[in-house]
C-alpha distance (Angstrom), angle and dihedral (degrees) to the residues before:
residue distance angle dihedral
M1 . . .
N2 3.80 . .
A3 3.69 108.5 .
S4 3.77 95.3 -168.9
T5 3.77 118.3 118.6
Q6 3.78 129.3 -140.7
N7 3.76 93.5 -88.9
G8 3.77 94.7 51.3
S9 3.76 95.4 -103.5
L10 3.75 120.9 140.4
D11 3.79 136.6 -138.4
A12 3.82 122.9 -134.1
A13 3.80 94.8 -85.6
D14 3.84 91.2 62.8
T15 3.85 93.6 51.7
K16 3.87 91.1 72.9
D17 3.85 87.7 79.3
R18 3.80 102.6 96.7
S19 3.86 91.5 -173.2
T20 3.85 96.6 76.4
H21 3.83 138.9 41.3
C22 3.80 113.5 -111.6
R23 3.79 132.0 -135.5
L24 3.84 104.7 -158.6
N25 3.87 126.0 -141.7
D26 3.77 90.2 -120.6
G27 3.73 94.3 60.8
G28 3.82 97.6 -96.4
F29 3.71 130.8 107.2
I30 3.77 143.6 -150.9
T31 3.78 117.4 -137.7
R32 3.87 117.4 -158.8
S33 3.74 100.8 -148.0
A34 3.69 94.0 -167.8
L35 3.82 87.7 66.9
I36 3.88 93.1 58.1
P37 3.79 117.0 86.0
W38 3.81 116.6 -129.1
T39 3.94 111.0 -106.8
R40 3.77 118.4 -149.9
L41 3.79 113.2 -129.0
N42 3.73 97.2 -130.3
K43 3.86 98.9 -174.3
P44 3.85 119.9 126.0
G45 3.86 109.1 -85.2
L46 3.87 95.3 10.9
E47 3.75 99.5 71.5
G48 3.86 93.6 122.0
I49 3.84 92.0 66.9
Q50 3.76 129.5 95.8
Y51 3.81 121.6 178.8
K52 3.86 146.8 178.4
I53 3.80 118.3 -148.6
L54 3.80 107.2 -135.8
N55 3.83 98.4 174.5
F56 3.75 140.8 -12.5
D57 3.76 146.0 174.2
E58 3.78 114.7 -151.3
N59 3.84 95.2 -163.5
R60 3.77 92.6 55.2
S61 3.86 97.9 37.6
Y62 3.78 85.4 -124.8
M63 3.89 119.0 148.0
V64 3.89 132.1 168.8
V65 3.89 112.2 -158.3
L66 3.63 136.9 170.4
N67 3.86 104.9 -132.0
T68 3.79 136.6 -168.4
F69 3.74 128.9 -167.5
D70 3.80 115.2 -155.1
P71 3.84 116.9 -122.1
G72 3.73 111.3 -91.2
S73 3.83 92.8 21.3
R74 3.87 121.5 157.3
F75 3.76 117.1 -177.1
A76 3.71 131.7 -153.3
P77 3.90 118.9 -108.6
H78 3.70 111.3 -79.7
K79 3.78 135.7 176.6
H80 3.83 119.2 -139.1
L81 3.90 106.8 -142.0
G82 3.86 88.7 -163.6
A83 3.84 133.9 28.5
V84 3.78 119.6 -80.9
E85 3.80 121.1 -150.2
I86 3.79 115.1 -158.7
F87 3.82 134.5 -172.3
M88 3.83 109.7 -169.6
L89 3.81 106.7 -140.8
S90 3.96 95.1 -179.4
G91 3.79 139.7 -12.8
S92 3.86 120.2 19.2
F93 3.77 142.0 -109.2
F94 3.83 133.4 -153.3
Y95 3.70 142.2 -157.1
D96 3.83 141.0 162.1
N97 3.80 94.2 -66.3
G98 3.84 99.9 46.9
Q99 3.81 147.8 -64.1
V100 3.91 127.5 -75.0
F101 3.84 117.6 -150.4
A102 3.75 134.4 -168.8
D103 3.96 112.1 -62.6
D104 3.74 91.1 20.6
F105 3.75 122.5 126.8
M106 3.87 118.8 -149.2
L107 3.77 133.4 -172.4
E108 3.86 114.4 -156.6
A109 3.78 107.6 -163.1
G110 3.76 118.0 -130.5
G111 3.91 110.9 -97.2
V112 3.85 93.9 36.0
T113 3.74 114.3 139.6
H114 3.81 117.5 -161.6
A115 3.81 145.6 140.2
P116 3.75 110.1 -131.2
G117 3.76 129.6 -168.7
S118 3.78 141.3 179.9
D119 3.77 128.2 -147.6
E120 3.88 98.0 -169.9
G121 3.77 98.7 26.5
A122 3.81 129.5 -110.8
L123 3.78 145.3 -122.2
M124 3.88 116.7 -158.8
L125 3.70 145.5 159.9
A126 3.77 107.8 -130.0
I127 3.81 129.4 -172.4
F128 3.79 113.1 -160.1
H129 3.82 120.9 -158.3
G130 3.75 93.6 -172.1
P131 3.83 145.2 -8.6
L132 3.76 128.6 -71.5
Q133 3.78 131.4 -132.1
I134 3.78 120.9 -136.2
L135 3.87 108.5 -140.7
D136 3.87 133.8 -153.7
N137 3.75 121.8 -133.9
E138 3.85 90.8 -84.6
G139 3.84 91.7 52.2
Q140 3.82 95.0 -104.6
V141 3.80 117.5 144.5
L142 3.81 111.6 -104.7
V143 3.94 96.8 175.8
T144 3.80 138.1 -13.6
V145 3.74 114.5 -135.1
G146 3.77 119.2 -163.0
I147 3.74 141.5 133.0
D148 3.79 96.5 -51.0
E149 3.79 95.7 51.7
M150 3.82 94.4 44.1
Y151 3.77 92.9 45.5
D152 3.81 92.0 48.4
L153 3.84 91.2 50.6
A154 3.72 91.1 48.5
K155 3.80 94.1 46.6
D156 3.89 88.7 54.8
N157 3.77 84.7 52.5
D158 3.87 93.3 51.0
A159 3.66 89.0 -115.7
V160 3.77 105.6 126.8
A161 3.81 105.8 64.7
H162 3.84 89.7 114.8
L163 3.72 93.4 54.6
Q164 3.80 130.2 87.5
K165 3.68 110.3 -145.4
T166 3.83 119.6 -167.1
Q167 3.73 120.9 -131.4
H168 3.73 95.3 -143.3
R169 3.74 141.7 48.0
V170 3.72 133.1 -146.6
A171 3.75 109.1 -102.7
L172 3.70 113.4 -106.4
T173 3.67 97.6 -164.0
S174 3.86 133.0 47.3
E175 3.68 125.6 -127.8
G176 3.79 114.4 -121.5
């Protein structure tokens, strides 16, 4: 018996197939992260990062990613325009305010500017609540990296088939 519904959602019996992502009949979903290829974040000063987008909401600048830092990585100074929540799965990273180890949770407040690095490499789950700006040595913005930039890089890498991207945005300004 096929448990799929008209809209392509699945019931619990169909979620046992680990070879596919699942849209659930209650509106939820299961993403099989092993099926998503790693995407290299090829922005200046962030070259030692790879990521997999697990979920996002364009209208709220919210994104959940699995991130890796290459061993020996040193990153350019950057400013987080929104908070970032991190759970370190393995390895560690450091910056001016301290070091984060495996099994640690960290909240980086919005507005923080730092230049992290990792000697041993790191694997983390990160929840971004806004983009970041990569800065030059004088503190000037070189590039802003947010959902659109990371989604486009992942799309070029065939790493977004599990995501549903909206084709519109909520207007941020009113006509008048």
